[in-house]
C-alpha positions in Angstrom: 0.0 0.0 0.0 2.8 2.4 0.9 4.5 1.6 -2.4 1.4 2.5 -4.3 1.1 5.8 -2.4 4.7 6.7 -3.2 4.1 6.0 -6.9 0.9 8.1 -6.8 2.7 11.0 -5.1 5.6 10.7 -7.6 3.2 10.8 -10.5 1.5 13.9 -9.1 4.8 15.7 -8.6 6.0 14.8 -12.1 2.7 16.2 -13.5 3.2 19.4 -11.5 6.7 19.9 -12.7 5.6 19.2 -16.3 2.8 21.9 -16.0 5.1 24.6 -14.6 6.0 27.3 -17.1 9.3 29.1 -17.3 8.5 32.5 -15.7 11.8 33.9 -16.7 11.4 33.5 -20.4 8.9 33.1 -23.3 9.0 30.6 -26.1 7.8 30.6 -29.7 7.4 27.3 -31.5 6.6 27.8 -35.1 5.7 25.8 -38.2 6.1 27.1 -41.7 4.2 25.4 -44.5 5.6 25.7 -48.1 8.7 27.6 -47.0 10.3 27.5 -50.4 13.9 28.8 -50.2 13.4 30.1 -46.6 16.0 28.6 -44.3 16.2 31.1 -41.5 13.6 32.8 -39.3 14.4 36.0 -37.4 13.0 37.4 -34.2 13.0 41.2 -34.2 12.4 43.8 -31.5 9.9 46.6 -31.7 12.3 48.8 -33.7 12.9 46.0 -36.3 16.4 45.0 -35.2 17.1 41.2 -35.1 17.6 39.9 -31.6 17.8 36.1 -32.5 17.6 33.8 -35.5 16.6 30.2 -35.9 17.2 27.7 -38.7 14.1 25.8 -40.1 14.3 22.1 -39.3 13.6 19.4 -41.8 10.0 19.5 -40.6 9.9 23.2 -41.4 9.8 24.1 -37.7 11.7 26.7 -35.6 11.8 27.8 -32.0 12.9 30.8 -29.9 13.4 31.3 -26.2 13.8 34.9 -25.1 13.2 37.2 -22.1 10.7 40.1 -21.6 9.7 40.9 -18.0 6.7 42.9 -19.3 4.4 42.5 -22.4 6.2 43.9 -25.4 6.1 44.0 -29.1 8.1 41.5 -31.2 8.2 40.6 -34.9 8.9 37.4 -36.8 10.5 37.9 -40.2 10.1 35.0 -42.6 11.9 36.1 -45.8 10.2 39.4 -46.8 7.1 38.9 -44.6 6.7 40.3 -41.1 4.4 39.0 -38.5 3.6 41.0 -35.4 3.2 39.5 -31.9 3.2 40.5 -28.3 5.1 38.4 -25.7 6.1 38.3 -22.0 7.9 35.9 -19.7 5.8 32.8 -19.1 4.2 32.8 -22.6 4.4 29.6 -24.6 3.4 30.7 -28.1 2.8 28.5 -31.1 2.8 30.0 -34.6 1.7 28.5 -37.9 1.6 30.0 -41.4 1.8 29.1 -45.0 4.1 31.1 -47.2 2.1 30.4 -50.3 -0.8 32.2 -48.8 -0.7 35.7 -50.4 -2.9 37.2 -47.7 -0.2 36.2 -45.1 -2.8 34.7 -42.7 -1.4 32.9 -39.7 -2.5 31.2 -36.5 -1.1 32.0 -33.1 -1.9 30.5 -29.7 -0.6 30.8 -26.2 -0.7 34.6 -26.1 -4.1 36.4 -25.9 -2.2 39.7 -26.6 -0.8 38.3 -29.8 -4.2 37.0 -30.8 -5.5 40.6 -30.4 -2.7 41.8 -32.6 -3.7 39.3 -35.2 -7.3 40.5 -34.9 -6.2 44.1 -35.5 -3.9 43.2 -38.4 -6.8 41.4 -40.0 -8.8 44.6 -39.7 -6.0 46.7 -41.1 -5.7 44.3 -44.1 -9.3 45.1 -45.1 -8.3 48.8 -45.6 -5.0 47.9 -47.2 -6.7 45.8 -49.8 -9.1 48.7 -50.5 -6.4 51.3 -50.9 -4.3 48.9 -53.1 -7.3 48.3 -55.4 -7.9 52.1 -55.7 -4.2 52.8 -56.4 -4.1 50.0 -59.0 -7.2 51.4 -60.8 -5.8 54.9 -60.8 -2.4 53.8 -62.1 -4.1 51.8 -64.9 -6.2 54.7 -66.0 -3.2 57.1 -65.8 -1.1 54.7 -67.8 -3.9 54.5 -70.5 -3.9 58.3 -70.7 -0.2 58.4 -70.8 -0.1 61.0 -68.1 -1.6 62.1 -64.7 -4.7 64.2 -65.1 -6.3 66.6 -62.7 -9.7 65.0 -63.5 -8.5 61.6 -62.6 -6.9 62.8 -59.3 -10.2 64.6 -58.5 -12.1 61.4 -59.1 -9.9 59.1 -57.0 -8.6 61.4 -54.2 -12.0 61.6 -52.4 -12.3 57.8 -52.5 -8.8 57.3 -51.1 -9.4 59.9 -48.4 -12.7 58.3 -47.4 -11.0 54.9 -47.0 -8.2 56.4 -44.8 -10.8 58.2 -42.7 -12.7 55.0 -42.2 -9.5 53.2 -41.2 -8.7 55.9 -38.7 -12.1 55.5 -37.1 -11.9 51.7 -37.0 -8.4 51.8 -35.5 -9.4 54.4 -32.9 -12.5 52.3 -32.0 -10.3 49.2 -31.7 -7.9 51.1 -29.3 -10.8 52.2 -27.1 -12.4 48.8 -27.1 -9.1 47.2 -26.0 -7.6 49.6 -23.5 -6.1 46.9 -21.3 -4.4 45.3 -24.3 -1.1 46.3 -25.8 -2.7 45.6 -29.2 -5.0 48.5 -28.5 -2.0 50.7 -27.9 -0.6 49.5 -31.2 -3.8 50.4 -32.9 -3.8 53.9 -31.3 -0.4 54.5 -32.8 -1.7 53.8 -36.3 -4.3 56.6 -36.0 -3.7 60.0 -37.6 -2.1 61.8 -34.6 -3.1 65.3 -36.0 -6.8 64.7 -36.8 -7.4 62.5 -33.8 -5.3 64.5 -31.3 -8.1 65.1 -28.8 -9.2 61.4 -28.9 -5.7 60.2 -28.5 -5.1 62.5 -25.5 -8.3 61.1 -23.9 -7.2 57.5 -24.7 -3.7 58.1 -23.2 -5.4 59.4 -20.0 -7.6 56.3 -19.9 -4.6 53.8 -20.1 -2.2 55.6 -17.7 -2.8 53.1 -15.0 -2.0 50.1 -17.3 1.4 49.0 -18.6 3.2 50.9 -15.9 6.4 48.8 -16.5 6.4 49.4 -20.3 8.5 52.6 -21.0 7.1 53.0 -24.5 3.5 53.2 -23.3 4.4 55.5 -20.4 6.3 57.8 -22.8 3.2 57.9 -25.0 1.0 58.8 -22.0 3.3 61.6 -20.9 3.6 62.9 -24.5 -0.2 63.1 -24.9 -0.6 64.6 -21.4 1.7 67.4 -22.3 -0.5 68.2 -25.3 -3.7 68.5 -23.3 -3.5 72.3 -22.6 -3.5 73.0 -26.3 -6.2 70.6 -27.4 -9.7 71.5 -28.5 -11.9 72.6 -25.6 -9.1 74.2 -23.5 -8.3 77.8 -23.0 -5.5 78.9 -25.4 -2.4 79.8 -23.4 -1.6 83.5 -23.7 1.8 84.6 -25.1 3.6 87.7 -26.4 5.4 87.7 -29.7 7.3 90.3 -31.7 5.5 91.6 -34.8 7.0 92.5 -38.1 7.7 96.0 -36.8 9.2 94.6 -33.6 6.3 95.7 -31.4 4.9 93.1 -29.1 1.6 91.3 -30.0 -0.3 89.4 -27.3 -2.9 86.7 -27.9 -5.0 88.4 -25.3 -5.3 91.4 -27.6 -7.7 89.3 -29.6 -10.0 88.4 -26.7 -13.6 88.8 -27.7 -12.8 87.9 -31.3 -12.3 84.8 -33.3 -8.6 84.4 -34.2 -6.7 81.8 -36.1 -3.1 81.1 -35.1 -1.4 80.1 -38.3 2.1 78.6 -37.7 4.1 78.6 -41.0 7.4 79.5 -42.6 8.7 80.9 -45.9 10.6 77.7 -46.5 7.7 75.4 -45.8 6.3 74.2 -49.2 2.9 72.8 -47.8 2.5 76.1 -45.9 3.0 78.2 -49.0 0.6 75.9 -50.9 -2.1 76.4 -48.3 -1.6 80.2 -48.2 -3.9 81.0 -51.2 -6.7 79.1 -49.4 -6.1 81.1 -46.2 -6.1 84.3 -48.2 -9.4 83.4 -49.7 -10.9 82.5 -46.3 -9.7 85.7 -44.8 -11.2 87.8 -47.5 -14.6 86.0 -47.1 -14.8 85.8 -43.3 -12.8 88.7 -41.9 -15.8 91.0 -42.5 -17.8 88.5 -40.4 -15.3 88.5 -37.5 -12.4 86.2 -38.4 -8.9 87.4 -37.4 -5.6 85.7 -38.2 -2.3 85.9 -36.4 0.4 84.4 -38.6 3.4 83.0 -36.6 6.4 82.3 -38.7 9.1 79.8 -37.8 11.6 81.7 -40.0 15.0 82.6 -38.7 15.7 85.1 -41.5 13.5 88.1 -41.0 14.0 89.2 -44.6 12.8 86.0 -46.1 9.8 86.0 -43.7 8.8 89.5 -44.8 9.3 88.7 -48.5 7.0 85.6 -48.2 4.3 87.7 -46.4 4.3 90.2 -49.3 4.6 87.6 -52.1 1.6 85.5 -50.8 -0.4 88.7 -50.0 -0.9 87.8 -46.3 -2.6 91.0 -45.1 -3.3 90.0 -41.5 -1.2 90.3 -38.3 2.2 88.6 -38.2 4.7 87.7 -35.5 7.8 85.5 -35.1 10.3 84.4 -32.5 12.7 83.9 -35.4 13.9 80.7 -33.7 12.5 77.9 -35.9 10.8 75.2 -33.8 12.8 76.3 -30.7 10.9 79.5 -30.1 9.0 80.0 -26.8 5.6 80.3 -28.6 6.3 77.1 -30.6 7.3 75.3 -27.4 4.2 76.6 -25.6 1.9 75.3 -28.4 3.9 72.1 -29.0 4.6 72.8 -32.6 6.5 69.8 -34.1 5.4 70.3 -37.7 3.9 73.0 -40.0 1.5 74.1 -41.2 -0.4 74.0 -37.9 -3.3 76.1 -36.9 -5.6 76.8 -34.0 -8.9 78.6 -34.1 -9.8 80.3 -30.9 -13.3 81.6 -30.1 -14.1 85.0 -28.5 -13.9 83.4 -25.0 -10.3 82.3 -25.7 -11.2 78.6 -26.1 -9.6 76.4 -28.8 -12.5 75.3 -30.9 -10.6 73.8 -33.9 -7.1 72.7 -34.7 -5.2 71.7 -37.9 -8.1 72.2 -40.3 -7.1 73.3 -43.8 -8.4 73.3 -47.4 -12.1 72.4 -47.7 -12.3 71.5 -44.0 -11.3 75.0 -43.1 -13.9 76.5 -45.3 -16.6 74.2 -44.0 -15.8 75.0 -40.4 -15.7 78.8 -41.0 -19.0 78.6 -42.9 -20.7 76.8 -40.1 -19.2 79.0 -37.4 -19.9 82.4 -38.9 -23.3 81.5 -40.3 -24.3 80.4 -36.8 -22.9 83.5 -35.2 -24.7 85.7 -37.7 -28.0 83.9 -36.9 -27.4 84.5 -33.2 -26.9 88.2 -33.9 -30.1 88.4 -35.9 -32.1 86.7 -33.2 -30.7 89.2 -30.6 
């Protein structure tokens, strides 16, 4: 009886040992169908640098054992194809794919986070296929014409923009639906950071208590938190800047009026391209109450003044003459131009980074509404 008890205990212990995972590492065991000439699989870090490699066995299998004390991004490179995954110590991940599959589908188990990444990549692929199809159609028609035509661009640009807008909405929704997943964080980083700035600031605030040991996430959170004072719905920070004549101009001088802060520079091609549209909007809406304060990032005052005259920018202008390092640029977190802010009569930022047709649409709604209010009064 005692012998049977000893054997039973030994069996239980052996099962327990077998079930224990290595908490100091994660493993990836993969199988590659139809590998062709592929012989080596690479494990990459989040920046895309190789951290390990494995040779395919005769059974087309590979294995990695690595360390990550917190959930982090990794990539598998199989020839020219990259597969995203998320891993942390203790994970035992299995991966399977077929290199003859042109859609690069794959199966992954042993990591819920990696499965979420697969889910998001599947979502992304829907929009990639749509944009690829549109681009192919455009190229075929342009090739048939023997040139690019404005009419063709006008036909396809709205379709392309619509697909990108839908993708941004879908990615932002995925991020908000998966706030406790690193895959959600990955999705948030695919979103247009300019158009979705307010949503990303709110998202960052909502995940600040998660992933505290992941420096990349915490850097994102801090970065978005620093932007909060200059996002839509907040009071625009006051500042003083030197005008073209050297006299100080204060933002508070415009209190009680609508004012657009327009950050630009003479050397900025997209800025100069947008200037005719801003001139048109100013001519139309200045009589209704729109003011503009152009803030140049030029360091050469002469070139700044020449550009103002050449582009017929007839509104107020100021500059720190310090490129992106000026105090006004730092206050408003200007990292690229053109950038603009529309501030209402109460000093609140009501729009940001709207240009082209979007600018006209916003101004039309704003000033038609304000005129209606005046008439009612």
